[in-house]
C-alpha positions in Angstrom: 70.7 57.1 119.4 71.7 60.4 117.7 73.7 60.6 114.4 76.5 62.5 116.3 76.7 59.7 119.0 76.8 57.0 116.2 79.6 58.7 114.5 81.6 58.9 117.7 81.1 55.2 118.4 82.3 54.3 114.8 85.3 56.6 115.2 86.4 55.0 118.5 86.0 51.5 116.9 88.1 52.5 114.0 90.9 53.8 116.2 90.7 50.8 118.3 91.0 48.4 115.3 93.9 50.5 113.9 95.7 50.4 117.2 95.2 46.6 117.6 96.4 46.1 114.0 99.6 48.2 114.7 100.2 46.3 117.9 99.6 42.9 116.1 102.4 43.6 113.5 105.1 41.0 114.2 108.5 40.7 112.7 109.5 37.6 110.6 113.3 37.2 110.1 114.9 35.7 107.1 117.3 32.8 107.8 117.9 31.4 104.2 117.5 27.8 105.4 115.1 26.6 102.7 117.6 25.4 100.2 117.0 28.2 97.7 116.8 32.0 97.6 113.1 32.3 97.1 111.0 34.7 99.3 108.0 32.4 99.2 109.9 29.3 100.5 108.6 29.0 104.1 111.8 27.4 105.5 113.8 30.5 104.4 112.1 32.3 107.3 112.3 31.7 111.1 109.1 30.0 112.1 108.8 28.2 108.8 106.4 30.6 106.9 107.0 33.7 104.8 105.6 36.9 106.2 101.9 37.6 105.9 100.6 41.0 104.7 100.1 42.1 108.3 103.7 41.2 109.3 107.1 42.8 108.9 110.0 41.2 107.1 113.6 41.5 108.4 116.7 40.7 106.2 119.5 41.0 108.8 122.0 38.1 108.3 124.5 38.7 105.7 126.1 35.3 106.1 123.2 33.3 104.6 121.6 33.0 101.2 120.0 36.3 100.4 116.4 36.6 99.3 115.0 36.9 95.8 111.6 38.1 94.5 111.0 36.9 91.0 108.5 36.8 88.2 105.2 35.2 89.3 105.5 36.4 92.9 103.2 39.0 94.3 104.5 39.9 97.8 102.6 42.1 100.3 103.9 42.8 103.8 103.6 45.6 106.5 107.2 46.7 106.3 110.7 45.6 105.0 114.1 46.2 106.6 117.1 45.2 104.7 120.3 45.3 106.9 119.5 45.1 110.5 122.0 45.8 113.4 124.9 43.9 111.7 128.3 45.3 111.1 129.9 42.3 109.5 128.6 42.2 105.9 126.0 43.3 103.5 122.3 42.1 103.3 120.8 42.2 99.9 117.2 41.9 98.6 116.9 41.3 94.9 113.7 41.9 93.0 113.9 40.7 89.4 110.2 40.4 88.6 106.8 40.2 90.2 105.5 42.7 92.6 106.7 43.8 96.1 104.5 46.0 98.2 104.6 47.5 101.8 101.1 48.3 103.0 101.8 50.4 106.1 105.4 51.5 106.3 108.4 52.2 104.1 111.0 49.9 102.7 114.1 50.6 104.8 117.5 49.7 103.5 120.2 50.0 106.2 118.0 50.0 109.3 119.6 49.9 112.8 123.2 50.6 113.8 125.4 47.6 114.6 126.2 46.4 117.9 129.7 45.6 116.7 131.6 45.9 113.4 131.6 48.9 111.2 128.4 49.7 109.3 125.0 48.0 109.0 124.8 47.7 105.2 121.8 46.9 103.1 121.2 46.8 99.3 117.9 46.7 97.4 118.4 45.6 93.7 115.4 46.2 91.4 115.5 44.9 87.9 113.3 43.3 85.3 111.0 45.3 82.9 107.8 44.1 84.5 108.9 44.5 88.1 106.7 46.5 90.4 107.8 47.8 93.8 105.3 50.0 95.9 105.6 51.3 99.3 102.8 52.9 101.4 105.1 55.5 103.0 108.2 56.3 101.1 111.7 54.8 101.1 114.4 55.1 103.8 118.0 54.6 102.7 120.5 54.5 105.6 117.9 55.1 108.4 120.2 55.5 111.4 123.8 56.5 112.3 126.4 54.0 111.2 124.3 52.6 108.5 124.6 52.4 104.7 121.7 51.8 102.4 122.0 51.3 98.6 119.1 51.1 96.1 120.0 50.0 92.5 117.2 50.4 89.9 117.9 49.2 86.3 114.4 48.5 85.2 110.8 48.3 86.4 108.4 50.7 88.2 109.0 51.9 91.7 106.2 54.0 93.4 106.5 55.6 96.8 103.1 56.6 98.2 102.7 59.0 101.2 99.9 59.9 103.5 101.6 62.6 105.5 104.6 65.1 105.8 106.6 63.3 108.6 110.3 62.4 108.2 109.3 58.8 107.4 106.9 59.9 104.6 109.6 60.9 102.1 111.8 59.3 99.6 114.9 59.7 101.8 118.4 59.0 100.6 120.6 59.1 103.7 118.5 59.9 106.8 121.3 59.6 109.3 123.8 57.4 107.5 125.2 57.0 103.9 122.3 56.6 101.3 122.9 55.9 97.7 120.5 55.6 94.8 122.0 54.1 91.5 119.6 54.4 88.6 120.3 53.1 85.1 116.8 52.5 84.0 113.1 52.2 85.0 110.8 54.7 86.5 110.6 56.1 90.1 107.6 58.1 91.2 107.3 59.6 94.6 104.1 61.3 96.0 106.2 63.4 98.4 109.5 65.0 98.6 113.0 63.5 97.9 115.4 64.2 100.6 119.2 63.8 100.1 120.6 63.7 103.6 118.2 64.5 106.5 120.7 65.4 109.2 124.1 67.0 109.2 125.9 63.7 109.8 124.3 62.1 106.8 125.3 61.6 103.2 122.9 61.3 100.2 124.0 60.4 96.8 122.2 59.9 93.5 124.0 58.4 90.5 121.6 58.5 87.5 122.5 57.4 83.9 119.1 56.6 82.5 115.4 56.2 83.4 112.9 58.6 84.9 112.4 60.1 88.4 109.1 61.9 89.0 108.9 63.7 92.3 105.5 65.2 93.1 107.0 67.3 95.8 110.4 69.0 96.1 114.0 67.7 95.9 115.7 68.9 99.1 119.5 68.5 99.1 121.1 69.3 102.4 118.4 71.5 103.5 115.8 69.5 105.5 114.9 71.4 108.8 118.1 73.4 108.5 120.5 70.5 108.2 123.5 70.7 105.9 124.8 67.2 105.4 126.6 66.2 102.2 124.4 65.5 99.1 125.4 64.8 95.6 123.3 64.3 92.5 125.1 63.1 89.4 122.6 63.4 86.5 124.4 61.7 83.7 121.4 60.7 81.7 117.6 60.3 82.1 114.9 62.7 83.1 114.1 64.1 86.6 110.9 66.1 87.3 110.0 67.9 90.6 108.0 70.8 91.9 111.1 72.7 93.2 114.8 72.3 94.0 116.3 73.4 97.3 120.0 73.2 97.9 122.2 73.8 100.9 125.9 74.8 100.7 127.1 71.2 101.0 124.9 70.1 98.0 126.0 69.6 94.5 124.1 68.8 91.3 126.3 67.9 88.3 124.5 67.4 84.9 126.0 66.0 81.7 123.5 64.1 79.5 120.4 64.3 81.8 117.7 66.9 82.1 115.8 68.2 85.2 112.5 70.0 84.9 111.0 72.1 87.8 107.4 73.4 88.0 107.0 77.0 87.1 109.5 79.7 86.7 112.5 78.9 89.0 115.1 80.6 86.8 116.2 83.1 89.6 116.8 80.4 92.1 118.6 78.1 89.6 120.9 81.0 88.5 121.7 81.6 92.2 122.8 77.9 92.6 124.8 78.2 89.4 126.6 81.4 90.7 127.4 79.5 93.9 128.8 76.5 91.9 126.2 74.3 93.4 124.9 73.3 90.0 127.5 72.4 87.4 127.6 70.8 84.0 130.5 68.6 83.2 132.0 69.8 86.5 131.8 73.5 85.3 129.0 75.8 86.2 129.6 77.7 82.9 128.3 74.7 81.1 124.8 74.8 82.7 121.8 76.0 80.7 118.1 76.6 81.6 115.1 77.9 79.8 111.3 78.3 80.0 110.7 77.2 76.4 111.7 73.6 76.1 108.7 72.8 78.4 106.7 76.0 78.2 106.1 77.5 81.7 108.5 75.1 83.5 112.2 75.5 84.1 114.3 73.0 82.2 117.9 72.6 83.3 120.6 70.9 81.2 124.2 71.1 80.3 126.2 71.7 77.1 129.9 71.0 77.4 132.5 73.7 76.4 134.2 73.2 73.0 137.4 71.7 74.6 135.4 69.2 76.5 133.4 68.2 73.4 136.7 67.5 71.6 137.8 65.3 74.5 134.5 63.5 74.4 134.7 63.0 70.8 138.3 61.6 71.0 137.1 59.3 73.8 134.3 58.1 71.5 136.7 57.4 68.6 139.1 55.6 70.8 136.4 53.4 72.1 135.2 52.7 68.6 138.7 51.8 67.6 139.1 49.4 70.5 135.8 47.7 69.6 136.8 47.3 66.0 140.2 45.9 67.0 138.5 43.4 69.2 136.6 41.9 66.3 139.9 41.3 64.3 
């Protein structure tokens, strides 16, 4: 048998095994019937056993006890969908410790549109300093029309791997519905792009007050494949790094205490966005600053409030301090 023929046989076998594995992936649905909220309790799942690494997990019933992954748990599944074809409430997956990994597909928050009701709504809460959440192929917040997907990150490490460039390989905030990322701590790292709204009907929102977001690729706000949905990035603290920033006319980046760093010299592009009022600082484009010296060779974007705003901020701080002092008396 020739070497070429042997390689062909091996290739066919690998393709066959991959196809069989994909076909074998079954979905296990959460029913919250185990008397606690723990992911690992078998009776919390239809069929009496928690999903195996080759199976998909579905959290789709908002009227039952919602699942919890906590310290000491190491969960690995094919895919996770939080919020599934239900328009009557919100499904929530809380991760307060341990590790949660998808090995084939993304974590989807807000999956399919509802048969009845208003929106299919899903929430992914990630907290706990030692929490590790990893996906094989990105995140999808609000995957379909009439869905809302929210991801709250207050601590821990979130990593979104990617093995391609398709729409499901990105860190997507609002694919077709309303996607929201609220970040107050922790670290997010994405191997691909971050998309804020993928189609014109979508909305993508990032509210960031602390933590770090590292995007290996680009941040695309209302620009994916020519779409121009609504996207909003409120950078009120923390650090964001990315290769480039692309903004459509319905995009807005407002910076207060946070910093965004882009690879290389993007000053001309950034200035254009400032001129178009797409990038503002404290809600005013005149407050935006950028330079190539803070991080030599890269474009650092930040904001400095105008004197009048600084006075108001100072007064606000003094009033807050006075209230705290009064509370102790």
